[in-house]
Every structure is written in C-alpha cells, then in structure tokens.
C-alpha positions as CSV (number, residue, x, y, z in Angstrom):
1,M,-76.0,-1.2,-11.6
2,A,-72.6,-1.4,-13.4
3,K,-69.6,0.0,-11.6
4,I,-66.0,0.2,-12.7
5,A,-63.0,0.1,-10.4
6,Q,-59.9,2.3,-10.8
7,I,-57.9,-0.6,-12.2
8,S,-60.2,-0.8,-15.3
9,A,-60.4,2.9,-15.9
10,K,-58.4,4.8,-18.5
11,Y,-58.2,8.1,-16.5
12,I,-58.5,9.2,-12.9
13,I,-59.7,12.7,-11.9
14,H,-57.9,14.0,-8.8
15,A,-59.6,17.0,-7.0
16,K,-59.0,18.9,-3.8
17,I,-61.9,20.3,-1.7
18,N,-62.0,22.9,1.0
19,I,-65.2,23.6,3.0
20,D,-65.9,26.4,5.5
21,G,-67.7,24.2,7.9
22,V,-68.2,20.6,9.1
23,V,-69.8,18.1,6.5
24,D,-69.7,14.4,6.0
25,R,-68.7,12.3,3.0
26,P,-72.4,11.7,1.8
27,D,-72.9,15.5,1.8
28,V,-70.0,15.9,-0.7
29,I,-71.2,13.0,-3.0
30,G,-74.8,14.4,-2.9
31,A,-73.5,17.9,-3.9
32,I,-71.5,16.4,-6.8
33,F,-74.5,14.6,-8.3
34,G,-77.0,17.4,-7.4
35,Q,-75.2,20.5,-8.6
36,T,-74.0,18.9,-11.9
37,E,-77.4,17.5,-12.8
38,G,-78.5,18.7,-16.2
39,L,-75.4,20.8,-16.6
40,L,-73.7,18.8,-19.3
41,G,-76.6,17.2,-21.2
42,A,-78.0,13.7,-21.2
43,D,-74.8,12.1,-22.6
44,L,-72.6,13.3,-19.7
45,E,-75.1,13.0,-16.8
46,L,-73.0,11.7,-13.9
47,R,-75.7,9.3,-12.7
48,E,-76.2,7.8,-16.1
49,L,-72.5,7.5,-16.7
50,Q,-72.1,5.7,-13.4
51,R,-75.0,3.3,-14.2
52,S,-73.5,2.4,-17.6
53,G,-70.1,1.9,-16.0
54,R,-68.3,4.8,-17.8
55,I,-67.7,6.6,-14.5
56,G,-66.6,4.5,-11.5
57,R,-67.2,4.8,-7.8
58,I,-66.5,8.3,-6.5
59,E,-64.1,8.2,-3.6
60,V,-64.2,11.0,-1.1
61,N,-61.7,11.3,1.7
62,V,-62.3,14.3,4.1
63,S,-61.0,15.4,7.5
64,T,-62.1,18.1,9.8
65,K,-59.8,20.5,11.7
66,G,-60.6,23.8,13.4
67,G,-64.2,23.8,12.2
68,K,-63.2,23.4,8.6
69,T,-63.3,20.4,6.3
70,S,-60.8,19.5,3.6
71,G,-60.1,16.4,1.6
72,E,-59.6,14.7,-1.8
73,I,-62.0,13.5,-4.4
74,I,-61.1,10.6,-6.8
75,I,-63.2,9.8,-9.8
76,P,-62.2,7.0,-12.3
77,S,-63.3,7.4,-15.9
78,S,-63.4,5.2,-19.0
79,L,-64.5,8.2,-21.2
80,D,-62.2,9.7,-23.8
81,K,-59.8,12.5,-23.0
82,A,-62.2,15.4,-23.9
83,E,-65.2,14.0,-22.1
84,T,-63.1,13.2,-19.0
85,A,-61.8,16.8,-19.0
86,I,-65.3,18.2,-19.3
87,V,-66.5,16.1,-16.3
88,G,-63.5,17.3,-14.3
89,A,-64.2,21.0,-15.1
90,A,-67.8,20.6,-14.2
91,L,-66.8,19.7,-10.6
92,E,-65.3,23.1,-10.1
93,I,-68.8,24.8,-10.3
94,I,-69.7,23.4,-6.9
95,Q,-69.7,26.3,-4.5
96,R,-71.8,25.1,-1.5
97,I,-72.0,21.7,0.2
98,G,-74.9,21.6,2.7
99,P,-75.1,25.0,4.5
100,C,-71.3,25.7,4.0
101,N,-69.3,27.5,1.3
102,A,-67.0,25.2,-0.6
103,K,-64.2,25.4,-3.1
104,L,-63.3,22.5,-5.3
105,N,-60.2,22.4,-7.5
106,V,-59.2,19.7,-10.0
107,V,-55.5,19.1,-9.4
108,N,-54.8,16.8,-12.4
109,I,-56.2,14.1,-14.6
110,E,-54.0,11.0,-14.5
111,D,-53.6,8.7,-17.5
112,I,-53.6,5.2,-16.0
113,R,-52.0,3.8,-19.1
114,I,-48.9,6.0,-18.7
115,S,-48.5,4.9,-15.1
116,K,-48.8,1.3,-16.1
117,R,-46.4,1.7,-19.0
118,Q,-43.9,3.3,-16.6
119,F,-44.3,0.4,-14.2
120,V,-43.7,-2.1,-17.1
121,I,-40.5,-0.2,-18.1
122,E,-39.1,-0.1,-14.5
123,R,-40.0,-3.7,-13.9
124,A,-38.4,-4.8,-17.2
125,K,-35.2,-3.0,-16.2
126,E,-35.1,-4.8,-12.9
127,L,-35.8,-8.2,-14.5
128,L,-33.1,-7.6,-17.1
129,K,-30.6,-6.5,-14.4
130,N,-31.3,-9.7,-12.5
131,L,-30.9,-11.8,-15.6
132,M,-27.6,-10.2,-16.5
133,E,-26.2,-10.7,-13.0
134,G,-27.4,-14.3,-12.9
135,V,-26.1,-15.5,-16.3
136,M,-22.9,-17.5,-16.5
137,P,-19.9,-15.2,-17.3
138,D,-17.7,-16.1,-20.2
139,S,-14.2,-17.4,-19.6
140,Q,-12.5,-14.0,-20.0
141,E,-14.7,-12.5,-17.4
142,L,-13.9,-15.3,-15.0
143,A,-10.2,-15.0,-15.6
144,D,-10.3,-11.2,-15.1
145,E,-12.3,-11.5,-11.9
146,V,-9.9,-14.2,-10.5
147,A,-6.8,-12.2,-11.5
148,Y,-8.1,-9.0,-9.9
149,S,-9.0,-10.8,-6.7
150,V,-5.6,-12.4,-6.5
151,R,-3.6,-9.3,-7.1
152,V,-5.6,-7.2,-4.6
153,M,-5.3,-10.0,-2.0
154,E,-1.6,-10.5,-2.5
155,I,-0.4,-6.9,-2.2
156,T,1.3,-6.2,1.1
157,E,3.0,-3.3,3.0
158,Y,6.7,-3.0,3.6
159,G,8.7,-1.1,6.2
160,K,7.6,1.6,8.6
161,E,6.4,3.7,5.7
162,R,3.9,0.9,4.8
163,L,5.0,0.9,1.1
164,P,2.9,-1.1,-1.3
165,A,4.8,-4.3,-2.2
166,G,4.4,-7.7,-3.7
167,P,4.3,-10.8,-1.4
168,A,7.8,-12.0,-2.5
169,I,9.7,-8.8,-1.7
170,D,11.5,-10.4,1.3
171,E,12.6,-13.7,-0.1
172,S,13.5,-12.6,-3.6
173,D,17.1,-11.7,-4.4
174,E,16.0,-9.3,-7.1
175,I,13.4,-6.6,-6.7
176,I,11.7,-4.1,-9.1
177,L,11.4,-0.6,-7.8
178,V,8.3,1.3,-9.2
179,E,6.6,4.6,-8.5
180,G,3.2,3.9,-7.0
181,R,0.6,1.3,-5.7
182,A,-1.1,1.0,-9.2
183,D,2.3,0.0,-10.7
184,V,2.7,-2.8,-8.1
185,L,-0.8,-4.0,-8.9
186,N,-0.1,-4.1,-12.6
187,L,3.1,-6.1,-12.1
188,L,1.2,-8.5,-9.7
189,K,-1.4,-9.0,-12.4
190,H,1.2,-10.2,-14.8
191,G,3.0,-12.5,-12.4
192,F,5.8,-10.2,-10.9
193,K,5.6,-10.5,-7.1
194,N,8.8,-8.8,-6.2
195,A,7.8,-5.2,-6.9
196,I,7.8,-2.3,-4.4
197,A,6.7,1.3,-4.7
198,I,8.5,4.4,-3.4
199,N,5.3,6.4,-3.3
200,G,6.6,9.8,-4.4
201,T,9.9,11.5,-5.5
202,S,11.5,11.4,-2.0
203,V,13.2,8.1,-1.4
204,P,12.1,6.4,1.9
205,P,14.8,5.1,4.3
206,S,13.4,1.5,3.9
207,I,14.1,1.6,0.2
208,I,17.7,2.8,0.8
209,D,18.3,-0.1,3.2
210,L,16.6,-2.6,0.9
211,C,18.8,-1.5,-2.1
212,K,21.9,-2.5,0.0
213,E,20.7,-6.1,0.2
214,K,19.0,-6.8,-3.1
215,V,19.7,-6.5,-6.9
216,V,17.5,-3.5,-7.8
217,T,15.9,-2.7,-11.1
218,V,14.2,0.8,-11.3
219,F,11.1,0.7,-13.5
220,V,9.5,4.1,-14.0
221,D,7.0,5.9,-16.3
222,G,8.1,7.0,-19.7
223,D,7.9,10.8,-18.9
224,R,10.1,13.5,-17.4
225,G,8.8,12.6,-13.9
226,G,10.3,9.2,-14.4
227,D,13.7,10.7,-15.3
228,L,13.7,12.8,-12.1
229,I,12.9,9.8,-9.9
230,I,15.8,7.8,-11.5
231,K,18.2,10.7,-10.9
232,E,17.1,10.9,-7.2
233,L,17.5,7.2,-6.7
234,L,20.9,7.1,-8.3
235,S,22.1,9.8,-5.9
236,V,20.9,8.2,-2.7
237,A,20.6,4.4,-3.2
238,E,22.6,1.5,-4.7
239,I,20.8,0.9,-8.0
240,D,21.9,-1.9,-10.3
241,F,19.6,-1.6,-13.4
242,V,17.3,1.0,-14.9
243,T,14.4,0.7,-17.4
244,K,11.4,2.8,-18.4
245,A,7.9,2.3,-19.8
246,P,7.4,3.3,-23.5
247,D,7.4,7.1,-24.1
248,G,4.2,8.8,-22.8
249,K,3.0,5.6,-21.0
250,E,2.8,4.7,-17.3
251,V,3.8,1.4,-15.8
252,E,0.3,1.0,-14.4
253,E,-1.3,0.9,-17.9
254,I,1.1,-1.0,-20.1
255,T,0.3,-4.5,-21.3
256,K,2.1,-7.7,-20.5
257,K,4.1,-7.7,-23.7
258,E,5.3,-4.1,-23.1
259,L,6.2,-4.9,-19.6
260,H,8.4,-7.9,-20.5
261,K,10.0,-5.9,-23.3
262,A,10.9,-3.0,-21.0
263,L,12.4,-5.3,-18.4
264,R,14.4,-7.1,-21.1
265,S,15.7,-3.7,-22.3
266,K,17.0,-2.7,-18.8
267,V,20.5,-1.2,-18.7
268,A,23.1,-1.0,-16.0
269,A,23.0,2.0,-13.7
270,E,26.5,3.1,-14.6
271,Q,25.7,2.9,-18.3
272,Y,22.6,5.0,-17.7
273,K,24.7,7.6,-15.9
274,M,27.2,7.8,-18.8
275,E,24.4,8.1,-21.4
276,S,22.7,10.8,-19.3
277,N,25.9,12.8,-18.9
278,G,26.6,12.5,-22.6
279,R,23.2,13.9,-23.5
280,H,23.7,16.7,-21.0
281,E,27.1,17.7,-22.5
282,Q,25.6,17.8,-26.0
283,R,22.9,20.2,-24.8
284,R,25.6,22.4,-23.2
285,S,27.8,22.5,-26.2
286,A,25.1,23.2,-28.8
287,P,24.6,26.9,-27.8
288,A,28.3,27.5,-28.0
289,R,28.5,26.2,-31.6
290,D,25.5,28.3,-32.5
291,N,27.2,31.4,-31.1
292,R,30.4,30.8,-33.1
293,R,28.3,30.5,-36.3
294,D,26.6,33.8,-35.5
295,T,30.0,35.5,-35.0
296,R,31.2,34.3,-38.5
297,R,28.0,35.4,-40.2
298,D,27.7,38.8,-38.5
299,A,30.6,41.1,-39.2
300,A,29.0,44.2,-37.8
301,P,30.3,45.3,-34.3
302,R,27.9,44.5,-31.5
303,E,27.0,46.8,-28.7
304,A,29.1,46.2,-25.6
305,P,27.0,44.8,-22.8
306,R,26.2,47.5,-20.2
307,E,27.1,47.0,-16.7
308,R,24.2,45.6,-14.6
309,S,23.0,48.0,-11.9
310,H,22.1,47.0,-8.4
311,D,18.4,47.2,-9.2
312,D,18.9,44.9,-12.2
313,R,20.7,42.3,-10.1
314,R,17.9,42.5,-7.5
315,D,15.2,42.0,-10.2
316,A,17.0,39.0,-11.5
317,R,16.7,37.1,-8.3
318,P,14.2,34.2,-8.3
319,A,10.9,34.9,-6.6
320,P,10.7,33.5,-3.1
321,R,8.7,30.3,-2.8
322,K,5.3,30.6,-1.2
323,K,4.7,28.6,2.0
324,A,2.1,25.9,1.7
325,P,-0.9,26.3,4.1
326,E,-1.4,23.9,7.0
327,A,-4.6,21.8,6.9
328,S,-6.9,22.1,10.0
329,E,-8.3,19.0,11.7
330,K,-11.7,19.8,10.2
331,E,-10.2,20.0,6.7
332,K,-8.3,16.8,7.2
333,S,-11.4,15.0,8.3
334,T,-13.5,16.4,5.4
335,F,-10.7,15.4,2.9
336,A,-10.4,11.9,4.3
337,E,-14.2,11.3,4.0
338,M,-14.2,12.6,0.4
339,L,-11.2,10.4,-0.5
340,E,-12.9,7.4,0.8
341,D,-16.1,8.2,-1.1
342,L,-14.0,8.6,-4.3
343,I,-12.1,5.3,-4.2
344,G,-12.5,3.5,-7.5
345,T,-14.5,6.3,-9.2
346,R,-11.6,8.1,-11.0
347,G,-13.5,11.3,-10.1
348,A,-12.6,14.6,-8.4
349,Y,-14.4,17.0,-6.0
350,I,-13.7,20.7,-6.4
351,L,-14.3,22.6,-3.1
352,D,-14.6,26.3,-2.1
353,K,-13.1,27.9,1.0
354,D,-16.1,26.7,3.1
355,L,-15.4,23.1,2.0
356,N,-18.6,23.0,-0.1
357,I,-18.5,20.9,-3.2
358,L,-18.6,23.2,-6.3
359,G,-18.8,20.2,-8.6
360,K,-17.6,16.7,-9.4
361,V,-15.6,16.0,-12.6
362,P,-13.7,13.0,-14.1
363,V,-9.9,13.1,-13.3
364,S,-9.2,13.2,-17.0
365,E,-11.0,16.6,-17.2
366,L,-9.6,18.0,-14.0
367,Q,-6.9,20.2,-15.4
368,S,-9.1,21.7,-18.1
369,T,-11.8,22.4,-15.5
370,I,-9.4,24.2,-13.2
371,R,-8.1,26.3,-16.1
372,S,-11.7,27.3,-17.0
373,L,-12.6,28.3,-13.4
374,K,-9.3,30.1,-12.8
375,Q,-10.2,31.2,-9.3
376,G,-12.5,30.5,-6.3
377,I,-11.1,27.0,-5.8
378,H,-9.9,26.2,-2.3
379,A,-9.1,22.5,-2.6
380,V,-9.3,19.6,-5.0
381,V,-9.8,16.0,-3.8
382,F,-9.5,13.3,-6.4
383,D,-9.0,9.5,-7.0
384,G,-5.5,9.5,-8.4
385,E,-1.8,10.3,-8.1
386,I,-0.7,14.0,-7.7
387,E,1.5,14.7,-10.7
388,S,3.7,17.7,-11.7
389,G,1.3,18.8,-14.5
390,L,-1.6,19.1,-12.1
391,V,0.5,20.9,-9.6
392,S,1.5,23.5,-12.1
393,V,-2.1,24.2,-13.0
394,A,-3.1,24.3,-9.3
395,E,-0.3,26.9,-8.6
396,G,-1.6,29.1,-11.4
397,A,-5.2,28.9,-10.0
398,N,-4.0,29.7,-6.4
399,I,-5.4,26.5,-5.1
400,H,-4.5,25.8,-1.4
401,F,-4.8,22.0,-1.2
402,L,-4.4,19.1,-3.7
403,V,-5.5,15.9,-2.0
404,G,-4.9,12.5,-3.8
405,M,-4.3,8.9,-3.2
406,G,-0.5,9.3,-3.7
407,N,2.1,11.9,-4.6
408,K,4.4,11.7,-7.6
409,A,5.2,15.4,-7.8
410,G,7.2,16.0,-4.6
411,G,6.6,19.6,-3.6
412,A,4.7,22.7,-4.8
413,N,4.9,26.5,-4.6
414,G,2.1,27.6,-2.2
415,V,0.0,24.4,-2.6
416,A,-0.2,21.8,0.1
417,L,0.0,18.3,-1.4
418,L,-1.8,15.8,0.8
419,T,-2.3,12.0,0.5
420,V,-4.1,9.2,2.4
421,D,-1.1,8.9,4.8
422,D,-1.4,12.6,5.8
423,M,-5.0,12.1,6.9
424,E,-4.1,9.5,9.6
C-alpha cells in the first residue's frame, strides 16, 4: 500500500474534534473512513486515495479529561486545492464516534509550499547577515572603526563636576572650551586632545579655575545659544580667544576642514567684546534715526501720550515665572532607565502623568510631535542635548519634565530640565 508522509504532501488538513465520552484513536480513524464512505464518489474515496498515495497517514492525537475526549486530526494531502477542501469539508459530517456524540471542525488547510518558502526566505536572510558580518571590511570602514574606538577610549572626566575632556587637558598649555560631550568627541576624532566641555550655560567652578592657568579658546555652536555662552564666559572667566562654528551648524557635526578653518579664524576676547558692543550700539541707534525721519515726514500734530494709570502699570509687569516641579524618586528611577535604554538611538519617549509611554519618535521630529499633541504630555525623555528651542515648545505644551543627556538651555519657566547627572 502506498503511503505519503507530511514532508511530501502539498497541503495538510488540521481539524479539532470534541467527543462527549471516552473513545480511543482507532475509533476516530474508523469513524472517518466509515462515515465518509461513498459520500464523495469513487474518485475521492478516502481508502482509495490512501492506497494510491494521494492521501497520507491520518494522525489522530486525543486526550480524555472529565469523561470527555478532545484532540486533533492531521491529514496530509497531495490532491489539488479544490479536492483537498472537499475532503476537509467531508470530515465535518461526522456526528458520532462509537456510542458517543462528536463534533469535528476543520481549523485550516495549510499550504506546505508557503511554509517552506517562508523558511527559505528566513534562512536566506540569516545566511546573508552572517556573510555580511564575516566579509572583510574596506579600508574606510576599518579607519572609521578604529577612530571611533580611540576617541571613546580617550575621553576623560575633569574636576568634581566630571566634565567631559580630552586626555591632554592637564599637560597642555592651551585648551579649547566647547559646549558638550559630543563636541569633545568630534575634536578628539580630528586629533584635538585638549578640549573640555562646560555642559550647559552655567559655568562650573572647575572651568573658572582652569581658565586662570591656561590659554583658553572658546569654541561654540553657530547659533544664538553660542552667543549667550560666550557672553556668560566673558563675564565670569579669563578667556583669551573666541571662535564659532559656521552659521547654523554645531561643533559636534562640522567636518575636519571646517573645524580647522574656525580655529584659524579665532579672535581675541577683547576684540570680540568691542565688536559685540559696536553691534549693540548700532541696534540701539537705529530706532532713534527712524523716529527722526518720521518727525520730518509727518507734520500733523500727534496726540499727547496719556498718563498711565495704576492698573496699566500693574498690567505691564512681566508675568511671574512658574516654579519647576520636583521629580520623585520613582520618576527619577524611571527616567534613568529610559535614558539608558535610549543611548545611541537618537530617539525620544513621550510619557503621560502615570509614566506610561505614549509613543517613541526620532529626536528630529520631537518638536513637531509635541506641537501636534499640544497637551497630555507629562515628560519627555530623549537621547540628546536640551536646547532652548525645545524648551520653548515644552513650555507652550505645559510639559513638566524634559530629560536629556545634557543641558544647553540653562533654565525654563515651569519645566524641570533633568540630565544624567541629576539621576545619580
């Protein structure tokens, strides 16, 4: 008698059986052959199909519990789709097995070729991945990998504030003062080992002491935040030179050529102060000139300004700043775990007041996402530096906590700005 195994079949019929009584496996097989005999005609007679090898061995797995029997029936088939479906439907006419009532239900008909094709695809993916990981990298990949390993290995911490710094910060007579850890890494990558970060807008005491001993060049981002940092440093520390990244760019992202060009274009701190004061005077005098032109052009008498009342003066006062909330121990612990999970992903978690994650978005889309949600956000934890633009958006959305790897924004109105150091 010819038999076919499941491995050589094209389809497999899967059926569930429930019997109101106790029966054995042979009883089920006998009922299948007996109650379908003559039902489908000579061409689809189960016994003949099994003899010719077009239907394989019928597998029956049953178990008895509480006086009732249930199990699974598996029938491999090398018939075509329509004939296999007819055989499967014929199984459902079985209503009794032995002396017991029974109900048989075909769950599905599995196409073996689809399963095999899926296995081939998954295995091919695995083999290709192993091949790509095992091939020899080109020279540029080797150079990038070595450079990355070296710069991460060489970065150190300076002072009690544990500021990110290059390995030559102590022995070098000249140092480069940058904003954050990523800036120090970029300078290390291009061979500058005497850089140190201030990690925010407030100047740490270690930086003030270091500036008394070294020749200091301040190197900041090409934006308004960089101007504010320079102004703060000039007011509290002894700065010798000042330079900036190209407009709209950050020190952490500029190329080697741009980096060298910026450092060659540095100016003395006194010259920067004079140029800055000159620009400020120009801005102040411009409105006065405009007013004089308006006076010459407009000969008509103007209405005398009315005296401001007490209510007007009260309304003109600036709104009081909101106090930032204090993070609980539970919140700090949750934020710390999420920060660790986000390292290197450039992603952000958006949380509700119960610290549930509402969603994860790229940092590049964080501000637009907050604007679209507008409310219901309790905290944002992200892999990046807290900057003034993000703080403004967070204030408008009534967010309580902004949690990042570092802080370039300083403070905020009603929003607590937390970094890795605040979680310790």
